[in-house]
DRENGU-208764 format. One record per residue (C-alpha): residue in three letters; z, x, y. Coordinates in steps of 0.001 Angstrom, whole numbers, padded with zeros to 6 digits, always signed. Layout:
ALAZXY...
//
This chain:
UNK-033303+004345+051458UNK-035142+003224+047661UNK-035547+005936+045697UNK-039706+006127+044077UNK-039400+009303+042632UNK-035950+010600+042211UNK-033948+008790+039131UNK-030313+010042+037347UNK-031634+013641+036650UNK-034544+014571+039327UNK-038192+013288+038755UNK-039504+012741+035432UNK-042439+011322+034207UNK-045726+012057+032175UNK-047275+015405+032965UNK-050429+015418+034923UNK-049875+011185+035583UNK-046744+010223+037623UNK-045462+013734+037744UNK-048843+015438+039126UNK-049610+018890+040411UNK-050145+016885+043595UNK-046801+015618+043949UNK-045358+019260+042622UNK-047095+020519+045586UNK-045795+017727+047801UNK-042084+018398+046279UNK-042210+022425+046787UNK-043220+021363+050472UNK-040879+018978+051215UNK-037771+021269+049547UNK-038312+024039+051894UNK-038965+022003+054664UNK-036189+020318+054123UNK-033969+023938+054401UNK-035968+024759+056938UNK-037032+028745+057892UNK-038547+030971+055439UNK-036076+030133+052714UNK-035794+031790+048774UNK-036463+029292+046470UNK-036329+030078+042402UNK-038811+028092+039963UNK-037815+028353+036236UNK-039177+026234+033365UNK-038992+025255+030037UNK-042040+025876+027346UNK-044521+022789+027628UNK-048016+023527+028233UNK-047359+021564+031505UNK-044778+024143+032878UNK-047037+026844+034093UNK-049065+024073+035947UNK-046113+022464+037701UNK-044537+025432+038412UNK-047826+027134+040181UNK-048034+023926+042061UNK-044374+023694+043432UNK-045010+027495+044154UNK-047825+026590+046265UNK-046059+023950+047770UNK-042724+026391+048991UNK-045397+029282+050486UNK-047323+026431+052313UNK-044825+025625+054229UNK-043714+029079+054641UNK-040987+029501+051993UNK-040748+032651+049179UNK-041459+030844+045677UNK-039438+033308+043307UNK-040998+032474+039546UNK-038813+032988+037007UNK-040560+032177+033803UNK-039195+030402+031177UNK-035132+029808+031688UNK-033026+027623+030926UNK-032003+025248+033298UNK-028035+026198+033629UNK-029574+029890+033737UNK-031159+028899+037031UNK-028045+027044+038684UNK-026553+030552+037945UNK-029299+032723+039610UNK-029316+030943+042489UNK-025771+031390+043317UNK-026240+035259+041340UNK-029504+036051+043723UNK-027570+034665+046952UNK-030952+032024+046758UNK-031447+028881+049314UNK-032220+026517+046069UNK-033526+026198+042548UNK-036214+023975+041311UNK-036642+023529+037434UNK-039678+022395+035640UNK-038424+020161+032670UNK-038170+017258+031145UNK-034918+018549+029345UNK-034890+016444+025463UNK-037672+013935+026380UNK-040831+014003+024610UNK-043701+017105+024916UNK-045846+014955+027227UNK-043332+014279+029820UNK-042475+016817+032378UNK-039888+016985+034964UNK-038878+018226+038458UNK-034799+018897+039073UNK-033385+021107+042189UNK-030323+022930+042862UNK-028453+023778+046021UNK-027732+027293+047260UNK-023835+026169+044933UNK-026048+026288+041939UNK-025134+022455+042077UNK-027171+019584+041463UNK-028341+018153+044749UNK-026821+014880+046227UNK-028394+011712+046177UNK-028425+011967+050197UNK-030369+015634+049598UNK-033139+014008+047457UNK-033511+010803+049813UNK-034467+013279+052637UNK-036707+015044+050640UNK-038664+012340+049000UNK-038724+011042+053356UNK-040709+014766+053677UNK-043352+014330+050692UNK-046198+012864+052724UNK-045554+015189+056250UNK-048656+016303+057164UNK-048215+018741+059686UNK-049213+021363+060522UNK-048353+024190+058600UNK-047552+027880+059254UNK-050636+030492+059540UNK-050784+034460+059785UNK-047546+036347+058876UNK-045393+032638+058992UNK-047266+032008+055631UNK-045131+032265+052762UNK-045915+033870+048846UNK-044482+033311+045455UNK-043940+036172+043059UNK-042842+036696+039870UNK-039661+038189+039191UNK-039055+038866+035342UNK-035075+039730+033937UNK-033182+036643+034972UNK-033181+035705+031420UNK-031601+038823+029953UNK-029201+038812+033135UNK-028018+035310+032352UNK-027582+036006+028567UNK-025952+039561+029305UNK-023151+036809+031804UNK-023058+034277+029066UNK-021880+037168+026170UNK-019389+038364+028646UNK-018114+034880+028843UNK-016491+034980+025369UNK-013581+036758+026167UNK-012573+037803+022208UNK-014842+039142+019578UNK-016860+037167+017748UNK-018124+039737+015123UNK-018505+038841+011695UNK-019515+034728+012313UNK-022526+033422+010266UNK-024992+031409+012693UNK-028172+029395+012651UNK-029543+028864+016362UNK-031846+025926+016504UNK-033898+026592+020139UNK-035855+023494+019884UNK-038867+025719+020489UNK-037718+025196+024261UNK-036396+027182+026646UNK-033412+028823+024753UNK-035851+031003+023511UNK-036265+033057+026286UNK-031928+033939+025907UNK-030597+033396+022762UNK-031820+036771+020851UNK-030440+038974+023448UNK-026822+036763+023624UNK-026522+036691+020330UNK-027134+040139+019631UNK-024337+041000+022717UNK-022210+039004+020581UNK-022145+041044+017463UNK-022543+037318+015581UNK-024643+037502+012362UNK-027287+035033+014138UNK-030230+033491+012420UNK-032910+031749+015007UNK-035077+029383+014399UNK-037290+026414+016085UNK-038153+029955+018609UNK-041830+029557+018267UNK-043388+027669+021284UNK-046500+026802+021464UNK-046574+024435+024288UNK-046318+021421+022064UNK-043869+021497+019738UNK-040826+021462+022160UNK-038125+019205+020530UNK-040515+018100+017907UNK-037839+017630+014884UNK-035321+020142+016017UNK-033326+020887+018316UNK-030060+018987+019517UNK-032288+015508+018847UNK-033148+016295+015135UNK-029805+017896+014263UNK-031048+017669+010552UNK-033184+020457+011210UNK-030511+023128+011958UNK-027960+021505+009460UNK-030555+021903+006332UNK-030916+025335+007459UNK-027064+026272+007511UNK-026920+025026+003655UNK-029483+027125+002540UNK-028009+030401+004281UNK-024402+029589+003741UNK-023541+030011+007018UNK-020717+029033+009229UNK-022091+026968+010992UNK-025396+025697+013278UNK-025888+025150+016986UNK-028772+023422+018410UNK-029874+023069+021544UNK-032058+020551+023104UNK-035255+021914+025175UNK-033966+023198+028566UNK-030864+024536+026984UNK-028424+022238+028969UNK-027212+020441+025994UNK-025368+022016+022619UNK-024670+019874+019262UNK-023211+021604+016422UNK-022853+021073+012392UNK-020118+022328+009736UNK-021216+024715+007135UNK-021370+021562+005124UNK-024147+019885+007437UNK-022305+017219+009257UNK-022755+017211+012940UNK-020345+018371+015683UNK-020944+016214+019264UNK-019605+016546+022547UNK-017034+014672+021874UNK-015585+017032+019241UNK-016666+020038+021445UNK-014681+018854+024330UNK-011363+018355+021968UNK-011895+021547+021002UNK-012285+023357+023897UNK-009185+021154+025677UNK-007026+022207+023300UNK-008191+025829+023551UNK-007732+025537+027361UNK-004294+024358+026641UNK-002729+026773+024106UNK-003771+029389+027793UNK-002558+027272+030064UNK-005665+027090+031404UNK-006571+023410+031846UNK-005230+022304+035167UNK-003388+018944+035424UNK-004078+018807+031112UNK-007282+016814+032821UNK-010637+016055+030675UNK-013392+013927+031950UNK-015687+011859+029790UNK-018297+008741+029876UNK-018136+005545+028812UNK-020186+006692+025914UNK-017242+008748+024779UNK-015641+007421+021742UNK-012484+006233+021000UNK-011755+008407+018330UNK-012110+011074+021319UNK-009509+009041+023892UNK-007034+009140+021075UNK-007446+012678+020434UNK-007598+014238+023988UNK-004095+011700+024773UNK-002653+013349+021281UNK-003164+016885+022958UNK-001656+015454+025994UNK-004471+015269+027965UNK-004883+012967+030616UNK-008793+011549+030035UNK-010754+010193+033575UNK-013761+007978+032527UNK-017159+008168+034451UNK-020520+006219+034361UNK-023189+008250+031886UNK-024964+011362+033785UNK-023325+014330+034438UNK-023417+013895+037970UNK-020902+011600+037806UNK-018492+013743+035625UNK-019241+016651+037727UNK-018246+014112+041093UNK-015104+013255+039288UNK-014399+017373+038098UNK-014773+018423+041882UNK-012965+015521+043558UNK-009744+016807+041077UNK-010086+020087+040387UNK-011021+019281+036720UNK-012339+021986+034892UNK-013616+020418+031883UNK-015553+017742+031400UNK-018666+015827+029599UNK-020828+014095+027864UNK-021081+013142+023864UNK-024907+013966+024077UNK-023255+017594+023993UNK-024006+018106+028254UNK-020346+020058+028715UNK-019363+021343+032362UNK-016629+024176+032221UNK-016321+024409+035954UNK-014340+027712+035521UNK-017488+029097+034636UNK-020611+027474+035594UNK-021500+024670+037354UNK-023541+022295+035409UNK-023718+021780+032120UNK-024783+024662+029981UNK-025328+024667+026304UNK-025242+028467+025568UNK-022260+029266+027488UNK-020292+026233+025703UNK-021839+027406+022644UNK-020302+030438+023443UNK-016571+029144+024550UNK-016692+027193+021971UNK-017284+030289+019099UNK-014442+031902+021239UNK-012011+029072+020876UNK-012592+028668+016972UNK-011963+032868+016848UNK-008539+032206+018596UNK-007936+029738+016124UNK-008785+031020+013106UNK-009982+027614+011890UNK-013707+026751+010793UNK-015351+024039+012722UNK-014951+021957+010303UNK-010759+021721+010142UNK-011244+021998+014518UNK-013491+019293+014908UNK-011211+017123+012799UNK-008845+016749+015795UNK-010873+013816+016331UNK-010890+010630+014044UNK-014370+009114+014731UNK-014826+005335+015108UNK-017915+004048+013450UNK-020215+004042+016143UNK-023680+002418+016551UNK-026134+003468+019172UNK-029325+001409+019494UNK-032231+002590+022086UNK-034304-000396+022992UNK-037242-000596+024553UNK-036839-003415+027853UNK-036670-004171+031204UNK-033508-001416+032795UNK-034121-003010+036443UNK-033280-006726+034708UNK-030254-005702+032847UNK-027430-005913+035765UNK-028773-009673+035986UNK-029397-010865+032457UNK-026516-013894+032258UNK-027358-014033+028468UNK-026734-010575+027557UNK-023575-010010+029375UNK-022178-013158+027647UNK-023255-012317+024273UNK-021733-008756+025176UNK-018251-010790+026487UNK-017901-012938+023408UNK-018307-009746+021202UNK-015698-007954+023051UNK-013017-011022+022641UNK-014352-010846+018678UNK-013594-006798+018744UNK-010068-006931+020950UNK-008245-003660+020902UNK-010324-002334+017868UNK-013606-001708+019584UNK-015914-001388+022751UNK-019144-002542+023753UNK-021459-000327+026161UNK-024848-001303+027502UNK-026739+000914+030386UNK-029586+001728+031436UNK-031545+004565+030449UNK-032185+006576+034097UNK-035266+008515+032667UNK-036698+005772+030292UNK-037788+002203+030005UNK-034493+001618+027944UNK-031428-000038+027605UNK-028918+001434+025650UNK-027001-000672+023491UNK-023209+001407+021938UNK-021046-000348+019781UNK-017685+000892+018301UNK-015824-000627+016234UNK-012731+000183+013420UNK-014842-002344+010789UNK-017838-000661+010300UNK-019556-003469+009249UNK-018852-005436+012094UNK-019938-002290+014368UNK-023339-002764+012814UNK-023413-006245+012829UNK-022953-006751+016822UNK-025261-003758+017478UNK-027991-005128+015763UNK-027669-008448+017290UNK-026995-007492+020761UNK-030256-005067+020288UNK-032295-007846+019554UNK-031043-010219+022109UNK-031647-007366+024785UNK-035323-006837+023050UNK-035787-010528+023549UNK-034418-011706+027087UNK-035489-008200+029035UNK-039705-007611+027399UNK-041000-004617+029010UNK-044355-005949+031485UNK-047288-003937+031919
//
């Protein structure tokens, strides 16, 4: 069936417009009806002003269908996935638009196994959104309750995954004024690291604004100013993490995967020597992983596709250049705090600085341009595909091109890599201009 609401990562839209309280109530009710009986559903959110409104509406929807809504408050997305498994809940719901701008919000759902729902499950929930049947009455009406403590429990669990002493590390942690603020203080205190926390004062509207993993220069400046060993930056819901070296140089998901793969290989803990990446992974990452002896599997962009390949092949490490990393031997979804801790532990075991470890990956020049465009028209646009084919012939084996429609916004992303930086820039700019001309946004 056609999916009117769910995209590649749940439902997203401008809060109180496309993503209304009424829709949230209907989603809560539909999710409860889909499970059946009187399920327990955990709800967490990030720090956006619209979060409590949507959280309350979801909880009302769950209760109206006879379920028990457990409100966990501000909590990273991966913490909700972990809590569902840890507490034996029937489902989890996260209210967050992740790295999107403040006016947006989103709803994503997890099953009892802590995995994001499959397409078929989301479609079944969509089919129940307009359910108009009678609800339960009397003692069969559900309820909503607050349950503090999930953040502390999750932080303690993440800290325990380090497996080595991290005392003495001097780090700066950028919480993006987002969900990481609920766990970062306790987490890094438990690790005995010397951590300076920044962007930890959410006011409802400053999430992701000039900080976090989408603005790495913020943490890089703080690292250079303090003389720290490295910087860590989360996005709004802390399912992603990026880093910077002591010099402020950016370290992305390609570097993270290579560093973690080398650490796992050294401990005999990488089954089949396999790593899953997406089509956005830099050619330098492919070559670095191959040099380590890894087999690299490439999927479409999106953590759900990475996870699908990992589950199919028994792979324990995969992720995206954006810093969305899945360590399947620990967690069921991308987890920024966990990834950061595993990386710090890998550095401690290697005795290397982050800059030395990141040198595993020699990046090809890359240019990524996000073009406001009619994303639905990309597949059928012959002019754009002809231009891409011509550019690919020019690059040969010394580069590549990826065009993809965003799953959450009216954008087409143009990515070009080439050994020659000037050619990389020229081709990317020309293709972006063509996309903008050929696929104008209407309405």
